C-alpha positions in Angstrom: 0.0 0.0 0.0 2.8 2.4 1.0 6.6 2.0 1.3 7.4 0.5 4.7 9.3 3.6 5.9 6.5 5.9 5.0 3.9 3.5 6.5 5.8 3.5 9.7 5.8 7.3 9.8 2.0 7.6 9.4 -0.1 8.3 12.5 -1.8 5.2 13.9 -5.3 6.6 13.3 -4.5 7.3 9.7 -2.9 3.9 9.2 -5.9 2.2 10.8 -8.4 4.0 8.5 -6.3 3.3 5.4 -6.1 -0.3 6.3 -9.8 -0.4 7.0 -10.7 1.1 3.6 -8.4 -1.2 1.5 -8.9 -4.4 3.4 -12.5 -4.1 4.6 -14.5 -1.5 2.7 -13.3 -2.3 -0.8 -13.7 -6.1 -0.5 -17.2 -5.7 1.1 -18.2 -3.5 -1.9 -17.0 -6.0 -4.4 -18.8 -8.8 -2.5 -21.9 -6.6 -2.4 -21.9 -6.1 -6.2 -21.6 -9.9 -6.7 -24.4 -10.5 -4.2 -26.7 -8.0 -5.9 -26.1 -9.6 -9.3 -26.7 -13.0 -7.8 -29.9 -11.8 -6.0 -31.2 -10.4 -9.3 -30.9 -13.8 -10.9 -32.3 -15.5 -7.9 -35.4 -13.3 -7.8 -35.9 -13.8 -11.5 -35.5 -17.6 -11.1 -37.8 -17.6 -8.1 -40.5 -15.7 -10.0 -40.3 -18.1 -12.8 -40.4 -21.0 -10.4 -43.5 -19.6 -8.7 -45.2 -19.4 -12.1 -44.2 -23.0 -12.9 -45.6 -24.2 -9.5 -48.9 -22.4 -10.4 -48.8 -24.1 -13.8 -48.2 -27.5 -12.1 -51.3 -27.0 -10.0 -53.3 -26.5 -13.3 -51.6 -29.5 -14.8 -52.3 -31.6 -11.7 -56.1 -30.7 -12.0 -56.1 -31.7 -15.7 -54.1 -34.9 -15.3 -56.2 -35.9 -12.3 -59.4 -35.3 -14.3 -58.1 -37.4 -17.2 -57.0 -40.3 -14.9 -60.2 -40.4 -12.9 -62.7 -39.8 -15.7 -60.9 -42.2 -18.1 -61.1 -44.9 -15.4 -64.7 -44.1 -14.7 -65.7 -44.2 -18.4 -63.9 -47.6 -18.8 -65.7 -48.9 -15.6 -69.0 -47.7 -16.9 -68.5 -49.4 -20.3 -67.2 -52.7 -19.0 -69.0 -53.1 -15.6 -71.3 -56.1 -15.2 -70.7 -57.4 -18.7 -71.4 -54.1 -20.5 -74.8 -53.7 -18.8 -74.9 -50.0 -19.2 -74.2 -50.1 -22.9 -77.1 -52.6 -23.3 -79.4 -50.2 -21.5 -78.2 -47.3 -23.7 -78.8 -49.4 -26.8 -82.4 -50.1 -25.7 -83.1 -46.3 -25.9 -82.5 -46.4 -29.6 -86.2 -47.1 -30.5 -89.2 -45.4 -31.9 -91.5 -46.8 -29.2 -91.6 -43.9 -26.7 -92.8 -46.0 -23.8 -89.9 -48.4 -24.2 -87.5 -45.5 -24.8 -88.7 -43.7 -21.6 -88.4 -46.8 -19.5 -85.0 -47.6 -20.9 -83.8 -44.0 -20.3 -85.0 -44.1 -16.6 -83.2 -47.4 -16.0 -80.1 -46.1 -17.7 -80.2 -42.9 -15.6 -80.6 -44.8 -12.4 -77.7 -47.1 -13.0 -75.4 -44.3 -14.2 -76.1 -42.2 -11.1 -75.0 -45.1 -9.0 -71.8 -45.6 -11.0 -71.0 -41.9 -11.0 -70.9 -41.6 -7.2 -69.1 -39.9 -5.6 -68.1 -37.7 -8.6 -70.1 -34.4 -8.8 -68.4 -32.5 -11.6 -69.8 -34.6 -14.5 -72.1 -32.4 -16.6 -73.5 -35.0 -19.0 -73.2 -38.6 -20.1 -74.0 -38.9 -23.8 -74.6 -41.8 -26.2 -74.5 -41.1 -30.0 -76.1 -43.8 -32.0 -75.1 -44.9 -35.5 -78.5 -44.1 -36.9 -78.2 -40.4 -35.8 -80.2 -40.7 -32.5 -78.7 -39.5 -29.2 -79.4 -40.2 -25.5 -78.3 -37.9 -22.7 -78.1 -38.4 -18.9 -77.9 -35.4 -16.5 -77.8 -32.5 -19.0 -78.6 -32.3 -22.7 -75.7 -31.0 -24.9 -76.8 -28.1 -27.1 -74.1 -28.5 -29.8 -75.2 -30.3 -32.9 -74.1 -33.9 -33.7 -72.4 -32.6 -36.9 -70.3 -30.1 -35.0 -69.2 -32.7 -32.4 -68.4 -35.3 -35.0 -66.2 -32.9 -36.9 -63.8 -32.5 -33.9 -60.4 -34.2 -34.1 -60.8 -36.1 -30.9 -64.1 -37.6 -32.0 -62.6 -38.8 -35.3 -59.6 -40.1 -33.5 -61.8 -42.1 -31.1 -63.6 -43.7 -34.1 -60.3 -44.9 -35.5 -59.1 -46.5 -32.2 -62.0 -48.2 -30.6 -62.2 -49.1 -26.9 -59.7 -46.3 -26.1 -60.5 -43.1 -24.2 -59.7 -39.8 -26.0 -59.8 -36.3 -24.5 -61.4 -33.3 -26.1 -62.6 -29.9 -24.8 -65.0 -27.0 -25.1 -64.4 -23.4 -23.9 -67.8 -21.8 -23.1 -67.7 -18.3 -24.5 -71.1 -17.3 -23.0 -73.8 -18.5 -20.6 -75.7 -21.6 -21.7 -73.2 -22.1 -24.4 -72.8 -25.9 -24.2 -75.8 -26.9 -22.0 -78.5 -25.1 -20.2 -77.0 -23.6 -17.1 -73.4 -23.6 -18.3 -71.3 -20.6 -17.1 -69.2 -18.3 -19.2 -65.4 -19.0 -19.5 -65.6 -22.6 -18.3 -63.4 -25.3 -19.7 -65.4 -28.5 -20.3 -63.3 -31.7 -20.8 -64.9 -34.3 -23.0 -63.9 -38.0 -22.7 -64.8 -40.1 -25.7 -64.9 -43.9 -26.2 -66.1 -45.7 -29.3 -67.1 -49.3 -28.4 -66.5 -52.2 -30.8 -68.5 -55.4 -31.2 -67.0 -57.0 -28.1 -68.3 -54.2 -25.8 -71.4 -53.2 -27.7 -72.9 -56.4 -29.1 -76.0 -54.5 -30.4 -73.7 -52.4 -32.7 -76.0 -49.5 -32.2 -73.8 -47.1 -30.3 -71.2 -45.1 -32.1 -69.8 -43.1 -29.3 -70.0 -42.8 -25.5 -69.1 -39.3 -24.1 -68.4 -37.9 -20.6 -68.6 -34.1 -20.3 -66.9 -32.8 -17.1 -66.2 -29.3 -15.9 -62.6 -29.0 -14.7 -61.3 -27.0 -11.7 -58.3 -26.0 -13.8 -60.4 -23.3 -15.5 -61.5 -21.7 -12.2 -57.9 -21.8 -11.0 -56.7 -20.0 -14.2 -59.4 -17.4 -13.8 -58.3 -16.7 -10.3 -54.7 -16.5 -11.4 -55.5 -14.0 -14.1 -57.9 -11.9 -12.0 -55.4 -11.5 -9.2 -52.6 -10.8 -11.7 -54.6 -8.0 -13.4 -55.5 -6.5 -10.0 -51.8 -6.7 -8.8 -52.3 -9.4 -6.2 -49.9 -11.9 -7.7 -47.0 -12.1 -10.2 -48.1 -15.1 -12.1 -48.8 -13.4 -15.4 -51.7 -14.2 -17.8 -52.3 -17.9 -17.9 -53.9 -19.8 -20.8 -54.0 -23.3 -22.4 -53.0 -24.0 -26.0 -52.8 -27.2 -28.1 -49.8 -28.7 -29.8 -50.9 -27.0 -33.0 -50.8 -23.6 -31.2 -54.7 -23.6 -31.1 -56.0 -21.6 -28.2 -57.9 -24.1 -25.9 -58.8 -21.8 -23.0 -58.2 -18.2 -22.1 -60.1 -15.6 -20.1 -59.0 -12.7 -22.3 -60.7 -11.7 -25.5 -57.5 -10.7 -27.1 -54.1 -12.1 -26.3 -51.3 -10.0 -27.9 -48.0 -10.6 -26.0 -45.0 -9.2 -27.9 -41.8 -11.0 -27.1 -39.8 -7.8 -26.5 -42.0 -6.9 -23.5 -43.3 -10.3 -22.2 -41.6 -13.5 -21.1 -43.4 -16.8 -21.9 -43.2 -19.7 -19.5 -44.6 -22.9 -20.9 -45.3 -26.4 -19.4 -46.7 -29.4 -21.3 -49.7 -31.5 -20.3 -49.6 -35.0 -21.9 -52.8 -36.9 -22.6 -53.4 -40.2 -24.4 -54.2 -38.5 -27.6 -52.8 -35.0 -27.4 -50.3 -32.7 -25.8 -51.6 -29.4 -24.4 -49.5 -26.5 -23.0 -50.1 -24.3 -20.0 -48.6 -20.9 -20.9 -48.1 -17.9 -18.8 -47.2 -14.4 -20.2 -45.7 -11.9 -17.8 -44.0 -8.6 -18.4 -40.3 -9.1 -18.2 -39.8 -6.1 -15.9 -42.2 -7.7 -13.4 -40.0 -10.7 -12.9 -37.5 -8.6 -11.0 -39.8 -5.9 -9.6 -39.4 -7.1 -6.0 -35.6 -7.3 -6.4 -35.1 -3.5 -6.4 -36.8 -3.1 -3.1 -34.5 -5.7 -1.6 -31.5 -4.3 -3.3 -32.1 -0.8 -1.9 -32.4 -2.2 1.6 -29.3 -4.3 1.2 -27.3 -1.3 -0.1 -28.6 1.0 2.7 -27.8 -1.6 5.3 -24.3 -2.2 3.9 -23.5 1.5 3.8 -24.8 2.0 7.3 -22.8 -0.9 8.6 -19.6 0.4 7.0 -20.2 3.9 8.5 -20.8 2.5 12.0 -18.0 0.1 11.8 -15.5 2.8 10.8 -16.8 5.2 13.4 -16.7 2.8 16.3 -13.9 0.6 15.3 -11.2 2.2 17.5 -13.5 2.3 20.5 -14.5 -1.3 20.1 -10.9 -2.4 19.7 -9.6 -0.7 22.8 -12.4 -0.6 25.3 -15.0 -3.1 24.2 -13.8 -6.0 22.1 -11.1 -7.4 24.4 -13.3 -7.3 27.6 -16.2 -8.8 25.7 -14.0 -11.6 24.4 -13.3 -12.5 28.1 -17.0 -12.4 28.9 -17.7 -14.6 25.9 -15.1 -17.1 27.0 -16.7 -17.0 30.5 -20.2 -17.7 28.9 -18.8 -20.7 27.0 -17.5 -22.1 30.3 -20.9 -21.6 31.9 -22.5 -23.4 29.0 -20.1 -26.3 29.6 -21.2 -26.4 33.2 -18.4 -24.5 35.0 -20.1 -22.2 37.5 -16.8 -21.5 39.3 -15.7 -18.9 36.7 -14.8 -15.3 37.7 -13.7 -12.4 35.4 -11.5 -9.5 36.4 -13.0 -6.1 35.9 -11.5 -4.0 33.0 -12.6 -1.7 30.1 -15.1 1.2 30.1 -17.5 1.8 32.9 -20.4 0.0 31.2 -18.2 -3.0 30.4 -17.0 -3.1 34.0 -20.6 -3.1 35.2 -21.4 -5.9 32.7 -18.5 -7.9 34.1 -19.8 -7.3 37.7 -23.3 -8.4 36.6 -21.9 -11.5 34.9 -20.0 -12.6 38.0 -23.2 -11.9 40.1 -25.3 -13.9 37.6 -23.0 -16.9 37.8 -23.1 -16.9 41.6 -27.0 -16.6 41.5 -27.2 -19.3 38.9 -25.1 -21.7 41.0 -27.5 -21.1 43.9 -30.6 -21.7 41.7 -29.2 -24.9 40.2 -28.4 -26.3 43.7 -31.9 -25.4 44.9 -33.5 -27.0 41.8 -31.5 -30.2 42.1 -32.5 -30.4 45.7 -36.2 -29.8 44.8 -36.1 -32.5 42.1 -34.8 -35.0 44.5 -37.6 -34.5 46.9 -40.5 -33.7 44.4 -43.5 -36.1 43.9 -44.9 -37.1 40.6 -47.7 -35.1 39.0 -51.1 -36.4 37.9 -49.8 -36.3 34.2 -46.9 -38.5 35.2 -49.1 -41.0 36.9 -51.5 -41.1 33.9 -48.6 -41.7 31.5 -47.1 -44.4 33.7 -50.4 -46.4 34.0 -51.0 -46.2 30.2 -47.4 -47.4 29.5 -47.9 -50.2 32.0 -45.2 -49.0 34.4 -47.7 -49.2 37.2 -51.2 -50.8 37.5 -54.4 -48.8 38.1 -54.6 -50.4 41.6 -51.0 -49.2 42.4 -51.9 -45.7 41.1 -55.0 -45.6 43.4 -52.7 -46.4 46.3 -50.1 -43.7 45.5 -52.6 -41.0 44.5 -56.0 -41.4 46.3 -57.4 -38.3 44.5 -56.8 -39.7 41.0 -60.0 -41.9 41.0 -62.0 -39.9 43.5 -64.5 -38.7 40.8 -66.3 -40.3 37.8 -64.4 -40.2 34.6 -64.4 -41.0 30.9 -61.5 -41.9 28.6 -61.2 -40.0 25.3 -59.2 -41.3 22.3 -58.0 -38.6 19.9 -56.7 -39.7 16.5 -55.0 -37.0 14.3 -54.4 -37.3 10.5 -52.8 -35.3 7.7 -50.2 -33.0 9.3 -49.7 -30.5 6.5 -46.5 -28.9 7.6 -42.8 -29.0 7.0 -42.2 -29.3 10.8 -41.6 -32.7 12.4 -45.0 -34.3 13.3 -44.0 -34.6 17.0 -43.3 -30.9 17.1 -46.6 -30.1 15.4 -48.4 -32.5 17.8 -46.9 -30.7 20.8 -48.2 -27.3 19.4 -51.6 -28.9 18.9 -51.7 -30.1 22.5 -50.7 -26.7 23.7 -53.6 -25.2 21.8 -56.0 -27.8 23.2 -54.9 -26.7 26.7 -56.2 -23.2 25.8 -59.7 -24.6 25.9 -61.1 -23.9 29.4 -63.0 -27.2 29.8 -60.1 -29.3 28.5 -57.6 -27.5 30.7 -59.7 -27.9 33.8 -60.9 -31.5 33.4 -58.5 -33.4 31.2 -55.1 -35.1 31.7 -53.5 -35.9 28.4 -51.0 -38.6 27.3 -49.4 -38.4 23.9 -48.8 -42.0 22.8 -47.7 -40.9 19.3 -48.0 -37.9 17.0 -51.2 -39.3 15.7 -52.9 -40.8 18.8 -53.6 -39.2 22.2 -55.5 -40.5 25.3 -57.2 -38.1 27.7 -58.6 -38.7 31.2 -61.7 -36.6 31.5 -63.0 -35.8 35.0 -66.8 -35.7 35.2 -68.0 -33.1 37.7 -71.6 -32.6 36.7 -74.6 -34.8 35.9 -75.4 -33.4 32.5 -71.9 -33.9 31.2 -72.7 -35.6 27.9 -73.6 -32.6 25.8 -70.7 -30.6 27.3 -68.1 -33.2 26.5 -69.4 -33.4 22.9 -69.3 -29.6 22.6 -65.7 -29.7 23.9 -64.8 -32.4 21.3 -66.4 -30.3 18.5 -64.2 -27.3 19.6 -61.0 -29.5 19.6 -61.9 -30.6 16.0 -62.4 -27.0 15.0 -59.0 -26.1 16.4 -57.3 -28.9 14.6 -59.0 -28.3 11.3 -58.8 -24.5 11.0 -55.6 -23.7 12.9 -53.4 -26.7 12.0 -55.0 -28.2 8.9 -55.5 -31.7 10.4 -58.4 -34.0 10.7 -59.3 -35.0 14.3 -61.4 -38.1 15.3 -62.5 -38.4 18.9 -63.8 -41.5 20.6 -65.7 -40.8 23.8 -65.7 -43.6 26.4 -68.5 -44.5 28.9 -68.8 -43.0 32.3 -66.8 -45.0 34.9 -65.7 -44.8 38.5 -62.7 -46.3 40.3 -59.7 -48.1 39.0 -61.4 -51.4 38.4 -62.6 -50.7 34.9 -59.8 -48.4 33.8 -57.8 -50.9 31.7 -61.0 -52.2 30.0 -62.1 -48.7 29.1 -58.7 -47.9 27.5 -58.8 -51.2 25.6 -62.3 -50.4 24.3 -61.2 -47.0 23.1 -58.3 -48.4 21.2 -60.5 -51.1 19.6 -63.4 -48.8 18.5 -61.2 -46.0 17.3 -61.3 -47.8 13.9 -65.0 -46.9 13.5 -63.7 -43.6 12.1 -63.3 -45.3 8.7 -67.1 -45.4 8.4 -68.1 -42.0 9.8 -66.1 -39.7 7.5 -64.0 -36.6 8.2 -63.7 -35.2 11.7 -66.1 -37.6 13.2 -67.0 -38.2 16.9 -67.6 -41.8 18.1 -69.7 -41.8 21.3 -69.6 -45.2 23.0 -72.6 -44.1 25.1 -74.8 -44.5 22.0 -75.4 -47.5 19.8 -72.9 -49.6 21.8 -74.4 -53.0 20.6 -74.4 -52.0 17.0 -70.7 -51.0 17.2 -69.8 -54.3 18.9 -71.6 -56.2 16.1 -69.8 -54.3 13.4 -66.4 -55.1 15.0 -67.4 -58.8 15.2 -68.6 -58.9 11.5 -65.5 -57.1 10.3 -63.4 -60.1 11.3 -65.3 -62.2 8.8 -64.2 -60.0 6.0 -60.5 -59.8 6.8 -59.7 -62.2 3.9 -61.7 -60.1 1.5 -60.0 -56.9 2.6 -56.6 -58.6 2.3 -57.5 -59.6 -1.3 -58.5 -56.1 -2.2 -55.4 -54.5 -0.5 -53.1 -56.9 -2.4 -55.1 -56.7 -5.7 -55.7 -60.5 -5.6 -58.5 -60.9 -8.1 -59.0 -64.7 -7.7 -59.5 -64.6 -3.9 -61.5 -61.4 -4.2 -64.0 -63.1 -6.5 -64.3 -66.1 -4.2 -64.9 -63.9 -1.1 -67.2 -61.6 -3.0 -69.3 -64.5 -4.2 -69.6 -65.9 -0.7 -70.6 -62.5 0.6 -73.3 -62.0 -2.2 -74.6 -65.5 -1.5 -75.1 -64.6 2.2 -77.1 -61.5 1.0 -79.7 -63.7 -0.7 -81.6 -64.8 2.4 -80.9 -61.7 4.5 -83.0 -58.6 5.2 -82.0 -55.2 3.8 -80.8 -53.9 7.2 -78.6 -57.0 7.7 -77.1 -56.5 4.3 -76.3 -52.9 5.1 -74.6 -54.0 8.3 -72.5 -56.5 6.2 -71.5 -53.7 3.8 -70.4 -51.5 6.8 -68.3 -54.4 8.1 -66.6 -54.8 4.7 -65.6 -51.2 4.6 -64.4 -51.3 8.2 -62.3 -54.4 7.5 -60.8 -52.6 4.5 -60.0 -49.5 6.5 -58.3 -51.6 9.2 -56.2 -53.4 6.6 -55.0 -50.0 5.2 -54.2 -48.8 8.8 -52.2 -52.0 9.5 -49.6 -50.9 7.0 -49.9 -47.2 7.9 -51.5 -46.5 4.5 -54.1 -43.7 4.3 -57.5 -45.1 3.5 -58.7 -41.7 2.3 -56.1 -41.6 -0.5 -58.3 -44.1 -2.5 -60.9 -41.5 -3.3 -58.9 -38.3 -2.4 -61.4 -37.4 0.4 -63.3 -39.0 3.3 -67.0 -40.1 3.1 -69.7 -40.9 5.6 -70.3 -44.4 4.4 -73.0 -45.0 6.9 -75.1 -42.1 5.4 -74.2 -43.1 1.9 -75.2 -46.8 2.2 -78.3 -46.0 4.2 -79.6 -44.1 1.2 -79.6 -47.2 -1.0 -83.1 -48.7 -1.1 -82.6 -52.4 -2.2 -80.1 -55.3 -2.0 -79.5 -55.3 -5.7 -78.3 -51.7 -5.7 -76.0 -52.5 -2.7 -74.4 -55.3 -4.7 -73.9 -53.0 -7.7 -72.4 -50.3 -5.4 -70.1 -52.7 -3.7 -69.0 -54.2 -7.1 -68.0 -50.7 -8.4 -66.4 -49.9 -5.0 -64.3 -53.0 -5.1 -63.3 -52.4 -8.7 -62.1 -48.9 -7.9 -60.1 -50.1 -4.9 -58.6 -52.9 -7.0 -57.4 -50.4 -9.6 -56.0 -48.2 -6.9 -54.1 -50.9 -5.0 -52.7 -52.4 -8.2 -51.5 -49.0 -9.6 -50.8 -46.7 -6.6 -49.4 -49.0 -3.9 -47.1 -50.8 -6.4 -47.4 -54.1 -4.5 -46.7 -56.2 -7.6 -43.3 -54.6 -8.0 -42.1 -55.8 -4.6 -43.5 -59.2 -3.9 -43.0 -62.1 -6.3 -46.2 -64.0 -5.4 -48.4 -60.9 -5.7 -46.7 -60.0 -8.9 -47.4 -63.5 -10.2 -51.1 -63.3 -9.2 -51.5 -60.0 -11.0 -49.9 -61.5 -14.1 -52.2 -64.5 -14.0 -55.3 -62.2 -13.6 -54.2 -60.2 -16.7 -53.3 -63.3 -18.9 -55.5 -66.2 -17.7 -57.2 -66.3 -21.2 -53.8 -67.4 -22.8 -53.9 -71.1 -23.4 -50.1 -71.4 -23.2 -49.9 -69.8 -19.7 -47.7 -72.1 -17.7 -45.7 -72.4 -14.5 -42.5 -72.0 -16.4 -43.7 -68.8 -18.0 -44.8 -67.3 -14.7 -41.5 -68.3 -12.9 -39.5 -66.6 -15.7 -41.7 -63.5 -15.4 -41.0 -63.1 -11.7 -37.4 -64.1 -12.1 -37.4 -67.2 -9.9 -36.4 -70.9 -10.3 -39.4 -72.9 -11.5 -39.2 -75.5 -8.7 -38.6 -72.8 -6.0 -41.4 -70.6 -7.3 -43.8 -73.6 -7.3 -43.0 -74.6 -3.7 -43.2 -71.0 -2.5 -46.5 -70.4 -4.4 -48.1 -73.5 -2.8 -46.8 -72.5 0.7 -48.0 -68.9 0.6 -51.3 -69.5 -1.2 -52.4 -72.8 0.3 -52.9 -74.3 -3.2 -50.8 -75.2 -6.2 -50.2 -73.0 -9.2 -52.3 -75.2 -11.5 -55.2 -75.3 -9.0 -55.1 -71.5 -8.6 -55.1 -70.9 -12.4 -57.9 -73.5 -13.0 -60.2 -71.9 -10.3 -59.6 -68.4 -11.7 -60.5 -69.6 -15.2 -63.6 -71.4 -14.0 -64.7 -68.3 -12.0 -64.4 -66.2 -15.2 -66.3 -68.9 -17.1 -69.2 -68.9 -14.6 -69.5 -65.1 -14.9 -69.7 -65.4 -18.7 -72.3 -68.2 -18.5 -74.4 -66.1 -16.2 -74.2 -62.8 -18.0 -73.7 -63.6 -21.8 -75.2 -65.8 -24.5 -71.9 -67.1 -25.9 -71.7 -70.8 -26.7 -69.9 -73.1 -24.3 -67.0 -73.6 -26.7 -66.6 -69.9 -27.2 -66.5 -69.3 -23.4 -63.9 -72.1 -23.1 -61.6 -70.3 -25.6 -62.2 -66.9 -23.8 -60.9 -68.3 -20.5 -57.9 -70.2 -21.9 -59.2 -73.7 -22.9 -59.0 -74.5 -26.6 -60.2 -78.1 -25.9 -63.9 -77.8 -24.9 -64.0 -81.4 -23.6 -61.2 -80.6 -21.2 -63.0 -77.4 -20.1 -66.2 -79.4 -19.4 -64.3 -81.9 -17.3 -62.6 -79.2 -15.2 -65.8 -77.3 -14.8 -67.7 -80.4 -13.6 -64.8 -81.4 -11.3 -65.0 -78.0 -9.6 -68.8 -77.4 -9.6 -70.3 -80.9 -9.8 -72.4 -80.0 -12.9 -71.6 -79.3 -16.6 -71.4 -75.7 -17.9 -74.7 -76.2 -19.8 -76.4 -77.4 -16.6 -74.9 -74.5 -14.6 -76.3 -71.9 -17.2 -79.8 -73.5 -16.8 -79.6 -73.4 -13.0 -78.9 -69.7 -12.9 
């Protein structure tokens, strides 16, 4: 910087400030410039990332709609041997009485199949002779206009596949009576072939569904134009640059002023793009506010640092270093530390205070340790100890006479869906802290947190009319969990008890009956003081359906069909109320099976339902069977695709392969063993051990099950059915059928 001789002659103050400028100020300014450039890029990248996340939400809505509605359309077409297509074909007649009866039957069956979906606008059937049948709403667009669309023509070329189309409603009542302006209507089209529509009357089956993606885009655009977000103008275009959906009448976005962010949406038959146009200057608009604050703070820090540097060096820094060292020793547990007084007056006072604080802290620690050694356990400690089995209720009664002096009830609290980045245990502690803000809970309850998802509470009963008050408290706890923490809370209220004798039994009953939440829907309360006998019967019946639930959970079609047939046979001689109880028990067993592997039962449908209310609305046993059949089919598809069981277990993988290829006559043990990557002999022994039957027996029973369904529901000849289930030799098929059922296929068809 200067020659050594000259530097030595400079005053100390001048030398210090020169060193401060060259070695502190200039490097900080250089770093500041680099940081500001990096911040500029970071803000721009973050703005684009926010837009992409908003686009991903739109894409998630569209993809979810396609997945769900494609699956629903396929289910509707194929369920019960194409029953709905037969009903639709019967509406293609000039006899109005027959047509009206057929349309009523078709509407009733479709409404059952569509539950619980509420966004479907219309189900349409277009006949080859030009007639059309609508369920829900009648579409106002002409057949000619619809048949000229690309997706309609594409569906005609590839039959039995689902194709996606769209309509953007430009005005009210544009597509159907009651349609809103600026709504994006997704259309799902399937052209059945002769195997699905044996009448050959139906040309096309269409689902019209409103998508939440349109409402999301409208909210984005409205907030952007009003300055509430920085997401730009969002719209959807096709792969041929055709504008699919936009809320603006004119969309002129010159490249020199706007930045375009584009994300693809891939469907079976097309690729759409979610595009956002935002003014380029707005991508970094928030950066300048931050940059000014950063610059101002940097300048201020430099000024203060320069002004006070000498003072800090001589009179503050060195004494504070000694205080800091003393604090580190205190942190390590050394309370014998003492610092000599030095520095300015304030620093000397600080050192005196530090020494006094250490002496006082030592006294407090000694007093606390003495108190801990002599302190008794609290009521919360006793409750936790008896729940964990460390002491018995009788021992608790001896140690703390006041614990069981009053009547009490045990509450079970189950928590689901912590939507937070915090650890679940930390969030659970905050939730408990908030519960304690409820006056009734704080004054009457002792809580034990068994896990982040399950709490037990000991509720002291101090009044005669406690029932309604405890329910009101439970409702308030649910509200706290739902609105303040975004969690679902289920509460099981135990019966009124007194003394320690029934304590363990009450806790056990709470644990057993907490599973009834699977039937009651979101944020339910299970009051054991009401309908106790019905709850006990449901728990007992659910055990009979554990095998059926296991087959559904593992996507085991053969065992599912066996168990379902047994269940439906038991329905034949039962009253409607008994059948409903059996349906509740099946759902309860399935919910318990999901909980056993810590899987979320609500993920199957994306939300929770009150199954008791839903099934009670069904008026006959046949409709219950149809509802359960569709319910099982939905869960089978979910467990096979979402849980990916087939990818991790060789036997389950083999069963899924057999279910998908049973109609192949050359399906063999060797072929299946090769598919799952196991030695043939080892695979055969393992299959027999785990399934309780040989591979050939399992395959034969599955084929005969499929044959029985075809014999009951179709008019195919016996030799045709034999080929459909994998038997090219009809005599061999007849022998196997008779061996398993005691009668020939022809006799079986007559008997049913």
